N, C-alpha and C positions, 0 to 999 in steps of 0.2 A: 802340241797343236802342230803342226809342220805347215809355214806359209809361206809362199815360193812368189807372192804376187802383192801388187799395195799401187795405189795411184795418194799423190800426199801434194801437197798447193807448199811454195815457195815462196817467201816475198823476201826480198833485199830491203837493207834500209836505204832512207832517203837520205841524199845526202844536205848537211846544216845550211841555212841560207848566210850571206856574206852579209858585212854589218854596213851602213852605214853611219861615221862619224869623222869627229873636226878634233882634229886636238886644241886645246883650251888650258892654254895656262896663260899664266900672271902677266910675265914680263917674255911673252914669245908672239908676238904679231904673225898673225895671219902663218898659223900652224901647221893649215893645210888637213886633206884627207889621211883618216888612221884607222881608216873598218876592217878590221882581219877578217880572213876567209873562213867558211864555214868547212867542216869536216866533211870527211867521208863515211858514206854509209853502210855498214856491215854487209860482207858476203854471204851467201849461204854455201855452205863446203859438202863433201859427202868425201868422208874418209874410210877407209877400209878398215876393219875391229875385224882381225881373226878370231876371237875368242866369240865372236857369232854365227850363229849358225842356217836361220829361219829370219824374216819379214815378220813379224812376230809386233814385237814392238810399235808397229803402223797399225796396228789393229786400232791402237788404240789413242794414237796420236795422230794426226793425219794435216794439222797447218802448224808450219815453219816460219818465224817471221827475225828475220836480222835487227838489229838497235842502229835507231839510226844515227846520225853526224849531228855532232854539235853546233846551234850557232855562232856566229864570229860575232865580235866586239871589238870597245873600242879598245885606241893602244895596241892596235895592229895583232890581237888578240885571237889566234884558229881555235876553232869550236875540234873539239876534241874527236875520235873516228867512233863510228861504229860499232861496236861489238861484230867480231862475225858470229853466226852458228854453225857447229861443229855436227852434221850428221853422219853419224857410223853404220856402218852397210856390211856383212857380212861379204868376206870373197865369192867373186864370180855374181857378184848385182850388174845388171846392167843398164844405165839410169837413159829410160829417153824419154822426149819433150809430152806432153799428152796428148796436143792439140796436134801437132804434123806426126807423129809416131819417129818421126828422125832419132837416133842414139847418138846422144852428149858424150856418154861413155861407159865404158868397160872396164870395170873395177876387176880385177885379178889379185895382183900381189897387194901384203898386208903392207898397210903405211899408205898406201899408191891416197892422192885426193887431186879431187877434181871442182872448179867453182863452176856448179850449175847458176846460180844468179847473184850478179855482180852487185852492187852497192852504185847507189849512186853518187856525183864527184858534187863536193860543195862550193855551194855559190863563190864565187871572188868579191871582196869586201871593193869598200868604194877608193881603197888607196890604188886597186890597181886600175883603176880606169883614168888614171891623171895623166898628164899630155900639157905639152908647153901649152896649148892652147885651152884646154881643159880644166883648167886647172883647180876647182871648186867640184864634182862631178856629186851629184848629189841622186846617186840609184847603186843601186847594189846589181845581184845577180841573187837571185833565188837559188835553193840547194836541184839538183839533180831526184830525178824519184827512182827509186828503185826499183829492180826487173822483177817482173813478179809471172809465174809459171805454175802449170799443173806439169806433175812429176808421175810418171808411168814407171818404178821399179819389178822388175824381177829375177830373178832369181834362178841362177843355173848353175846346178852343182858343180863341184872341182870332185873330182875323185879319181883312181889311180885306174882302178878297173870297175866295169858298170855291169850287173847281171843282168840280160835282155831275154823274154821268152815268153812262151804263154801262159794266161792263169795255170796255176797248180801243177806247172814246171817243175817245180821243189827250189825256185829259187833264195825261197823265204831260207827254208830250212837248211840249204846252205849256206847261207851266208850266217848262222847262227851254227852251226858243225867248226867252221874254219877263225872264226870271231867271236868274242864275248858279245855282239847286242844278239841280243829275243823279239823279233820283228813278229809276228803275230801269220802261224801257218796254222791255214784249218781248207779241210777239202770241200770250199764251193770258189766259183771266180773273185778275181777281184777283193780276194782279202788283205793283199794292200796293195792302197788305198795313195798312198804317200811314200816317198823315198825311205831307206833305210839302211844308214851308214855301219859299218866295222870295222876296225883296223884287223890285219892279219897280222903276225907277226909268227916270221917264217923264223929269222935267231934270234941270240939275244940286239936287238941296237936295229934289225935289220925287220920292218916293218911296210906297208901299206896300205892304202885305205878300200875298201870293196861297195857302190853303192847295188841294194837290192830297189830294182827300179822296177815301178807297176807294170801288170800285164801286159805284154800287146798283145793283138787282134789284128785280122785284116782290117784295112781299110783307115786302120786311126790317122796315116797321114792327111784323110778327110776329116780329122776329128772324130773319128766313129772311137767310142768305149773313151777312155780318158785321151785319147789322141794325142794332142798337143802340149797336154800336160806329164804326158809321160816324156813324147819325145824331146821336148827343151833340154832335159836333164841329160841324153846319152851324149849331149855337144860335147859336154867340156870332161869327157872320158877320155884315156889314152887307151884303153884296150877295151874290148870291149865281149864280153861271153854269152855263148849265148847256149842255155837251159834246154835241153831238149828231154820231154819226159818219151825213153827211149822203146818203154813197157808199151805205148801205147791206151794206156791205163785212162785215155775219154774216150777213145775212139779215133783217136790224131792216128796218121802218118808222120813219124820221125822229120822224115827224109821231105819231105810237104813241107811240116810245120817249117826248117830252116830255111829255105825256098821263101818265103812269105814272110817271115821275119827281114830277110835281102832286102825282096824286094821293099816295104815296107817305110828302111832304111833310106834304101837309095833313092823313094820319090817324097822323103822329109831332106833330104841331103846329101847329097854326090857322093861326098866323102864318106858318108856313113861305111858302107861297107868296108874301106876299108880299116877301118878302128877292129874289125871282126879276125880272131885270130885264133880263137881256142874254140869248139865243140864242146860244150860239158851234155856228154850221152848218161842222164838223168835215169835212176829207179831202175839200175842195173841187178836190181837183189829180184827184182819179179823178169828177167827175161831167161829166156832159155834159149843161150846160144850167144855166139856171137856176130850172129846172120847181120843184123844192123847197124852195126859198129863197119864190117868189111864195107859193108855198102856206104854209110857214113866214108868215111876214108878213102874210097874210091872216085868219089866223088870231090870233096874238097883240099884231100891233099895235094891233089896237082896246082893248084889253087891258094896255097900253104897255109892251108887253115888245117890245123891242131884235133885230133880227136881224143876227146879221156874218157873213158866208161868211167862212172861213178856208181855211188851211192850215199847220198847225203844223210839216207837215217842212217845205215851200218858202216859209213866211214872209209867203204871201200875206195879205194884209187883218190881220195879226196888231195893224200898228201902231197901225189906224185901233180896235181894238179895246181897246187899252193905253187909248189917250186918252181915250175912250171913259168907262172906270173911271174912269178918273181925273177926269173931270168930274164923274160921280154920287156918286165918292167925295165931294166936295166941299161936293154937294149935303149929303150924308147929313151929315157932320163940325155940322153947322147945329142936326141935332135933337140932337145931346147923342154919348152913350156910347151903342154899343147898346144894345138891354136883355139882361138878362136873363133864363134864365128858369128861376128859383126864384123862393122869397119873397121878401120881401126883407126885409135880416136888420139889425140894426145893428152895429158895426163890433165892440162890443163885446158878447160873448152870454156870458150868467152861468147855468147850467141850474139854476134852481129859488130863483132869488132870488123872495124875497116873500112864499114859500109860508108862515104861520105856524101855521094849520089843519092838520089832521091828519085822520087815519080809521083804521075796527075793523074789521077782517077775519075771519069765523072760516075757520081754515085747517087741516085733518086735528085740529080737536076743538081750536087752539091760537085766542088769538085775539090777532092780529096788529096792533100799530100803529103807522101811518106817516107819518111828516110829520118836516120837516128841522128845527123846530126841536124836538119832543121826540126824533126820533135824535139831534142834537149835545149836548144833554143828559145822554142817555145817553153817549155815546163821550167827557165831557170829565170824568164824575163818576170819580172813586175810589174806588172802594165796598168796598174795605180799612180807608177811612178811617169812625168812625163819626161822626164830624162831616156830612162830607161827604156820605153815602148819606142822612144823615136831614136833610141841606139838600134832598133828589131829589126824596124822597117828599114831602116838603112843595109843593115847586116844580110834581110834577106834578099833587096833586090842586087844587091854585090852578089849573094846567090845563085843568080836565076829564075827565086822562086815565080817572080813577078811575069816575067818574059814566058817560061815556061807553062804557067797557067794561061794565058791569053792565048798563046799556039795551041792551048790544048784544047779553044772553043770562048773562053769565058770572055767577059764584058763586063763593065763598070755596074755596078750595084747587085752582081753576082757573089756568093756565098762561096767561102774556101776556108775549109779546115784542116790544121793543123794540129795535130794531136788532139788533145781538149778543148781549142782554142777554135771561136769560130768566127771569119775578119768577111768583111764586107769591102770586095775591091773596086778599088779608086778612093778608098776615104781615107 
């Protein structure tokens, strides 16, 4: 089964808690604090595995969680870092945030990796808080929670040549003729419901990948027929071949079909018609004369689009088409990798990095403070410890949180929410 979309949930590991400990040895008076730091939580990492072809594995496993960091211990022993979880995906996978729809990464190259959820930082032990005026701190930080998010995976095939055309134009038959692939071919619409890949060998050691894509119909860019299920796989190909029923066996006009194909491709993505380099006029064994070929060449040759009369059933004209596609691909190789149609991203992407500010909003009569730094401070503070709570109050005041909340209209006694904690202003 070909699976090209999946939704999964990922959760990075929580950082380990810092330790509260004091050095106690028989002949060492006033040994001082020696609590170690907690370990960092594991990350959730996506990695491209060239051996994978579909997202089938994610039909059975939808939850991925990295391990937590270990807690710190006495004698300044730091906790072990949590182990990362590596999720392997096929080349051509686009990773999106399930809530915002934003693109996290576009994974194309074998071995390419991206961190989709960052593990929480380990809490600092009480050794870290010793100062000349506070020689025996009796508090430590808790570990930071790991990032948690819903991820949408979308696979867009990586193929050198894509065969596009209306249902029953003969795309599957052509793929079976030029490669070892054996896609299902039958005389009814939408025989091909999922893309089929085949390897075409021109000479020994010289080959390219061809994708037989599901049939396209008018209105596909609006979701008609297989719609976007078809069109997203067109984006990755270097060259598109329009396969046309030149005999009009379905009662259609070959020229009109070619125009509709170009319009649908352009409506979905502006640059897709530029990928059309060849028109394969199929079923020429059923056509009397060369009139249709002359009409196609008259209209499309001035645009730089070549027309090849072929018969996928008998094999007539197919070798010339195969050789020409190989030559076109060699020209395209000089231009580099096929264009990706999502916003370019770095190989490593961590949501929220560098956001030190915060915002205040009024929601249901409560004042909600949001910001990576202040929320992390709440998550890592042990409020059962008086010294830790006092330190928290000092830091948020220094950050200007109280001043900002009051500027937003809060008065003593109002509820302020930061992360998962609620506070009463003025207390």
